[in-house]
Phi, psi and omega in degrees: 000339178277348180284147181301334180265003186294336180261003181286140170303146186300313180305318182293321179296313181296324178294319179295318177296316181296316181296318181293321177295321180293319181296317181294317175298320173295322174297318180297313179298321178293318177301311183297316179295319178296317182295321177290333185261357178291134180293127179293151180290153180301145179264124172232110176226139177290152185262141174279167182299327179291317175302317181300316178296322181294315178302314177298324175293317176298318180294319180294328184277317194244343182092154187292331183289350182259001182274136178230154178247142177284127185270339177204156181305141180239124176249113180295130178247339180250168176306134176080358175284144176259152169254117183231156181262152174305128175101348179293150180256134176224167179244136182284126177261309183216139180262042176193150177269186187295339183257010178085011181280116185279352179274355173239122184256147172270124185228158173252115181273019184081033183160278175284145180237141182182186182266148175215156179292129181297330180296346183259017182235146171226149177303140182271000000 
């Protein structure tokens, strides 16, 4: 009875709770969407000798303008998807997948080739 909503009729109280939950859910969805679309900060990591050799090989095969760096870990979930670590260097083969989807790119990871989310790559 001491709560501000204690004297409110029960149907009105439940309506207020439902409205509050819907508003909170909408705010959470908006936050999640914003969080997923924020551009990741540039990755600057020194390359170990093996990675350096792989980069040189990718440059000689595809040219320096085709190199991209992975901005966050990628876990491949579909057939032909690659699993890559943040900081790895890949070469762009096609900026579209087999179904014309431009948000998945075909890349050469210095051995395996497969698809990765375009949003997790930045020019190297």
